[in-house]
N, C-alpha and C positions, 0 to 999 in steps of 0.2 A: 147366474151366468147363462148366456144364451148358447144355443147349440152352434157348433162350428159349421161354417159353410162347407159345402161339398164341391163347389165349383165357383169360378169367377168368370163372369161374362165380359168379354173384351172385344174391341173392334174387329180383330181377326180370328174370332172364335172363342169357344169355351175352354177354359183351363180347368180340367178336373183336378180335384185335390184329394190326397196329396199328390205332388208332382215333383219330378226331378228335371231341372233345366241344365242340359249340357252347356259348357262354355263355348260360345262362338265368338270369342273375344274380338277378332278383327272382321266379323261378319261371316265366319265359316267355322263349323266344327271340323277340326282337322281330319283329313283323310276320307271324309264322307260327304255326300251331297244331300240335298233336301229330300229326295225320294228315299234314300237310305234311312234317314231319320224317321220318316213316316212309317216305313216298314218295320223299324225297331219299336214303334209304339210311342215315340217321343212326340209330345204335343206342344212344347214350347222350348225356346232357347233363351240364353242370356248373352247380351253383347255389352261392350264396354265403351262408354263415351270418351274416356281419357285416351284410349288407344285409337279409336276410330277417327278422332279429330286430327290425329297425326298420320295414320295410314288406314285407308287411302286418302283421308282428308274429307272435311265436311262438304266441300264443294263437289267432290267426286260422288259422294253418297247421294247428294241431292240430284246431281246430273243423271245418275243411274236409277232414279225413281224412288229412292228410300231403301231402307234395309231389306224389306220384304221382296221387292222387285230385284234388287241387286243380287241377293242370294237365292232367289226363287223359293223362298220359304213362305208357305201359306199361313202358318199358324202364329200364335202370339209370340211377341218378342218383349223381353224385359231388358231394359238398358240400365246398367250400373252407372252411377254418377261420376266416378273417378276418385271418390274419397278414400277407398282402400288403397288405390295406387299411390295416392299422396303419402299415405302411411308407409307402404312398403318401399317406396323410393326415397321420399324427402326425409322422413323421420329416421331412416337408416343411413342416409347420405345427403347432407344439406347441399351438395354441389348440384343436385337435380332440381332444386327449387326451394321455396319457402312458403309458409302458411301465414297469412295475414287476416285481419278482420274482414277485409273485402272479398277474400277468396284465396285460391291457391295459385302461386306463381310457379310455373314449370319451366325447366331448362332442358328440354329433350336433347339427347345426344345427336339426333339426326337433323336437328334444325339449328339454324344460326340465330334465331330470334326466340325471345321468351313468349310463353303463352300464359294468359291470365284466365283461369277458370273460376268464374263467379257463380254463386247459386243461380242467378238469372240466366247466365249463359249455359249452364249445365242443363237447365230445363228447356231452354230454347232449342239447344242442339238435339236433345232426346226426342222432343216432339217433332222437330224437322226430320229426324231420322225415321219417323212414323212408329215410334215405340207404342206398345200396348200398355205397359206399365213402366212409368218413369220413377226413378229413385232420387230422393233429395240428396244434394251434396252434403256430406257430413265430414266431421273432423275425427278420423279414426286414430286410435291409440293402441299401444300394447297393454294387455290386461294388467301387467305388473308395473306400469308407469305410476309414479307417486301421485298422491291425492291432488296436489295443486295443478299438475298437468291434466289430470282427468277432469277436474272441475272446469278448467278453462276450455277443454275440449267439449264438455257437456254444454256449457253456455254458448259456445260458438255453434255447435250443432243445432241448438234450438233456434238461434238467430237466423242461421242459414236456412233452416226448414221453413221458417216464417216467410223469408224472402222467396224461397222456392214455391211455396203455396201461392203467394201473390202473383208471381210470374206465370204459374200454371193456370190460375183462374183468369188472368188477362188473356192468355192465348185461347182458353176455352170459350170465352165470350165471343171471340172472333170466329171460332169454329162453329159455334151454335148458329150463328147467323148464316153460315154456309151449309148447315144441315149435316155436319160431319159427326161421326161417332165419337163418343167420349172415351179417351184413355183413362187410366187410373194413376194415382200418385201415392207412393209409399214413402214413409219417413223411417229413419234409422235411429234406434235407441242406443245411445252411448253411455259411458259412465265407468268403463273399466271394471275392476273388481270390487267397486264400492256400491253397495246396495242403495245407500241414500242418494247417490248420484243417478243410478239407474231409475230410481223412483222419480227424482226430480225431472229427468229427461222424459220419461214416459208420460207423466202427468202434463207437462208442458205441450208435448206433441199431441196428446189426445185433446187438449183444449183447442189447439189450432185446427185439428180435424183432418185426417187423411183416410184413404181407402184401405190401407193396410200398413203393417209395420215390419221392420226387420231388426234382428239382433245384430248390433254393431260391435266391431272388434273381432280379433282373431278368436275363434271358438275353442282353441286348444291351449293347454298350459305348456310350460317349457319342456315337459316330458312327452308331449304329444297326446295327453289324455283329454277327453272331452270335458269341458267345464259344465258338467251336468247341473250342479246346484245353481250356478249363475244363469244358465239358460232357462232353467225351470222358473227361477224367481222372475226373470224378465218377462217370460210368457204370462205369468200370473198377473202382471201389472196391466195387461191389455185385455179388454173384454173379449171373450171367445168368438164373438161374431165377426171380429176382424181377423183376416188371415195374417199369419206371421211367417216371415221368410227367415230361415236359418242360413244367413249369408255365408257362403264358403264351406258349408257342411256337405261332404260328398262320400265319405267312407260308408259303406252299407251298414255297418254296425252302429255308427254314429247317427245315421239317418233314422234307423229304427228307434234309437233312444230318444232322439228329438221329436219324432212323431208321437211317442208315448207322452212327451211333455206338452204336446199340443201344437207343434209347428207343422206347417202344411206345404211349404215351398222350400226347395233345396237347390243349390247350384254348386258346381265345382268342376275343375278341370281334371280331377283325380281319375275318374273312370276311363277317360279317353287317353290321358297320359299313361296310366297303367297299361292300357292296351298296346300303345306304341312301344312300350318297354318290355312287352312279353309277360305281363302279369294279368292273367285272365280270371274272371269271376266264375265261381261254381257254387252249387248248393251242397250242403252236407247232409247227414242222415236225419237231423232234426227237422220237423215241419217248419215252414216259413209263413209268417213270423212266429217263432216259438214263444210261448209264454214263459219267460225266464230261461229258455234254452240258450245254449251258447254255441252249439255245434251245427248251426244251420247254414253257415257261410264259410267258404274257403277260397284259396288261390290255386291256380294251376300255372306253374312257371314253365313257359313253353321252351325255354332254353335248356331245360333239364334233359340229359341224354336218355333218360328212360322213355322219352316220347319218340325216339327215332323211328321205331317201327310200330307205334301205337295205331291200330286200325279202328279207332273209335273217335267220336266227336268229343269236344271239350266237356259237354254235359249231355247225357242221353235225351233228357226231356226238354232241352232248350229248343224253341221253335225258330230261332234265328236262321238266316240263310247260310251263315258260316257253318253252324252245326248240322244243318240239313244236307250239306254237300261236301264238307271237307273233314278230313281226319286230323287228329293231333299230330300224326307223323308228317303229314303234308304241311301243316302249319309250322312245325319245327323246321322243316326244310326251307320254307319261305323265309322264316325268321333268320336262319343262318345265312341265307343268300342276301339278306337285307332288301328283299323285294317289297315294293310299295303295296302289293296285293295283301301282304300280311297285315299291315297297319289298317287297311280298310276292313278286312274280315274281322280282325281282333276288336276294332272299335265297334263294329256292328254287334258283335257278341256282347261286349260289356254294356253297351247302351240298351240292348234288349233286356239284359239282366236287370238294369236299373228300372226300366219301365215295368217289368214284371214285379219287381219289389214294391213299387208304388201301388200297383193294382192289388197286390196281396195285403199291404198295410191297410189300404182303403176298405177292402172287403172284410178284414178282420176287426175293423173298428178301433185300431190302435190310435 
């Protein structure tokens, strides 16, 4: 096994590994601007092709100069393909569309027309958006789906990945002639809970050849527990020189576990959503990351009445601008008011926590 990479060189800068990418689904990390993200220590974000093609629309993104210029974000952008959204919408409710061999047919509620998202269109859109890492369109399933469903999903994911790679290479040939920097392409390993299908998918994708790979499918079981064995098995299928993305993993405890398994890229809306709902991140008495320790992380629930007169920050050693200037009592006051300043300050705090977690994991060699 080769040593894992410590960074990824991309057109818009270096992405140090491990890294957490906050979800900027529609081109924005809710409640904060690009300068806030830089101050938090965030070096990259993830955006969503499926949603961006609807709002604000691909023509608007292009008219505004691409995602980097539109959102004034200077660093790397990873664009998700739309495969998980097909799972979360279509497989849960067929009225939103259907999955065919040629691609995903979408019936968005806000549009009177259908949208066809093919592997080729997904790649074309992602590169037109100026993505640094594009992700292949895949057919995502629930981990508990039966074998026949998982097998069909695996084969479709492989076929779509090959079509994505062909489309990606064709665009790159045009870009090279213009001297443009090369983005990267990641493929997604599907197979549900069946190891033989995970093996089949990984081997086929490695044969096609990609810059990195992602764990496909929801990473939690029906009780909300991390699928550690399956995540570990999937990571072992891919040579360590390739970075692996634990798609959708965002809880700090789950990130630490996946980092120990060899994953290096994480993304989730959880930290920013938790912030907006008053669930703030804090360190416990154990060192971070603790070797086998369990008491290194905890939540501060800002709505708790015990914070009414608390004249202290969320966490004393936190370097974020929220903790540097504001007390728990004031944050409690803002939360009760429903003032938008609370969501900004809370988001800054949680994202700073995530950036520090990544730096700590990296320095400890997890």
